[in-house]
C-alpha positions, 0 to 999 in steps of 0.5 A, spaced: 475 517 480 472 520 486 476 515 490 483 517 487 481 525 488 480 524 496 486 520 496 490 526 493 486 531 497 488 527 503 496 527 501 496 534 499 493 537 505 496 533 510 502 538 512 497 544 512 492 540 517 498 539 521 500 546 521 493 548 522 493 544 528 500 547 531 497 554 530 490 552 534 494 549 539 499 555 540 493 560 540 489 556 545 495 553 550 493 546 548 497 540 547 500 539 540 502 532 541 495 530 543 491 534 538 496 531 532 495 524 535 487 525 535 486 528 529 492 526 524 491 519 527 484 519 525 486 521 518 492 516 518 487 510 519 482 513 514 488 512 509 490 505 511 482 503 511 481 506 504 488 503 501 486 496 504 478 497 502 481 498 495 485 492 495 491 496 492 496 491 488 504 492 488 509 489 483 511 484 489 503 482 490 502 480 483 509 476 483 507 472 489 500 471 486 504 468 479 501 461 479 507 459 474 512 461 480 508 457 485 508 451 480 515 452 479 517 452 487 512 446 488 515 442 483 522 443 486 520 442 493 514 438 494 514 438 501 514 445 503 509 449 508 506 455 505 511 459 510 517 456 507 514 457 500 513 465 501 520 465 504 523 462 497 518 467 493 521 473 497 528 471 496 526 470 488 523 477 488 530 480 491 534 477 486 529 478 480 532 483 475 529 490 475 526 489 468 522 483 470 520 487 477 518 493 472 513 488 468 510 486 475 509 493 477 506 494 470 501 488 471 499 491 478 498 498 475 493 495 470 490 491 475 489 497 479 486 501 474 481 495 472 479 495 479 478 502 479 474 503 473 469 497 475 468 501 482 467 508 479 
């Protein structure tokens, strides 16, 4: 719960922080771009680290991890490398109907909720 609140606060306050930095830079004759790069860059890095730490899943990542899809591809193409299989999966995802993509997205939401509940 706390993690979700932190992310929400960061998302909502980013424009406010950006405007504040611009005002401070103007008032003190400082370089706006450097200040933004320093302070907002740190904020962006924090957000990236948080999302990686959470291991947030999306529909595509759940699709890639689907063992049935993997077995089907390997059965049809026994001598392909991991990279070649990944390319096939990418093409399959692009061609997948929106209803099926939505099923994977819903599974991802469920898994993310379960992870979030375990971590709180």
